[in-house]
C-alpha positions, 0 to 999 in steps of 0.5 A: 233195607227193603224197597218198601222200607226205602220208600217209607223212609223217603216219604217220611223225610219229604213230609218232614221237609214240607212241614218245616217249609209250611211252618217256619214260625220257629225260625229265629226273629229277624232282629237276632241276625247279625245287625252289623251286616250292612247288606240290604235284605232282598226285595220281592215285588209282585205286580197287579192285574193286567201287568207283567214282571218285565213291565217298564214301570215295575222295573223302575220301582226296582231301580228306585229300591236299588237307588235308596239301598244300593246293593239290594237284590230285587226279585220280580214275582212271575207266574211264567217266564213269558211276559205275555203269559204272566199278564194272562195269569193275572186274569186267569188261573187258580190263585191257590195254585199260583201262590203255591208256585210262588212259594216254591220259587222263592224257597228254591231261589239261590239268593232268596232262600239263603237270606235271613229275610226279605222285604216285599212290595205288593201292587194292587192284587199283588198285595193280598197275594204276598200277604197270602205268601206270608200266611201260608209259607213265609220261607224265606220269611218276610220282614216288612210287607208294603202294599199299595191299593190292595184288596185286603177286604175284597172288592164288590165290583170289577175293574173297568177295561180299556176299549182295546183290552180284550183279555180283560173284557173276556175275564170280566164278562165271565165274572159278572153273574157267575162269581160263585160257580166252581168253574169261575172260582178256580179259574178267574183271578179277581173272582177269588177276592170278590166279597160282597158284605150283603152276600157273605154266605155265598162268599164263605162257602165258595171263595177259593182264596180271600175267605181263607187267608182272612180266616173268616170261616169257622175253623181258623188257621192259627199259623196264619195269625202267627206268621202275620204277627212275626212281621216287623212292619205291615204298611198299607197304602190307600189311594185317596181318589181310587175308582179302580178298586171298589171300595178303595177302603179295602186297602185298609181292611175296612168294611164298606156296606153302602154308606157305612164304613167300619174301620179295621180296629172295630171289626172281628178280624181285628178284635178277635185277631183272626190273622194276627193284625191286632198283635202286630198293631200292639207292637207298632208294626201295623201302619195306615198310609194314604197316597193322593190321586187315582189307583197306582199313581205313585210318586217316586218320592213316596216310594223312596220314602217307604224304601228308606224307612222300612227296607235296607240292612237287618239293622234297620229292621225296626221302624223308629216309631214302633212302640207297643201300645197298651190301648190296642 
């Protein structure tokens, strides 16, 4: 075989591998794996803006996961092995590139890549990023996705920074007034999930991340909907007194325009099933929950209840209240 033929064969093989990894929807359903195995599925955790994978609070969440389901392997998403750089990456970076890195990291992880599936928790912006993971790669596949105070329908204003947080202040200064510039959309993380209902034209034209994973543009990515539909549960928690995420209802995909609030089930993203939420809802896998208090103030009781109901071995893969509804 000539050198040119060798190169051609290698490129063909690489292309085939990428195709399999990018479209894992043909994998067996999670419930088809050995339901007698009592080993808990691994849990992947993605932290929010201004946080880091090694933060004490995040590590305590992992400890609760292991307390509720002993033997659980917990993986903390990180964009850099340096905690300081990982925190910086929550403000600065191209989310599409960051997500591609996480997809590669999980697919090549010795434990995660060999598990039949994983469960996932996303805090604040980590929630929509994990949803993006499900839609775009999903290898290893996610069984249950839990999000707390996430910005699934975007934000209309930016986080207020503490007086001494110059990293945050610098990012917010760049964001205000420059949201739709290509420079900001490729470098400032919160700008990439900014969405103003009164400025949808700019959003649809320039959004680097959210408009794509919400399938809001004319050309729809069918894989996104198929991968969300494959989830067994998608649980969205909204904080009742959240003043950090504006509007707080974004955690439930609700559209807020002034005083008018349109619930998810009345929006085209659901009725036309752009990303698979309606199909997931029909089989009882879409759940809306509230948490009392401000943003990211979560009791251990709330976390333990979620981990006990939705995480654990494969045999726990279907929540007992999942029932197909003919009304949706």
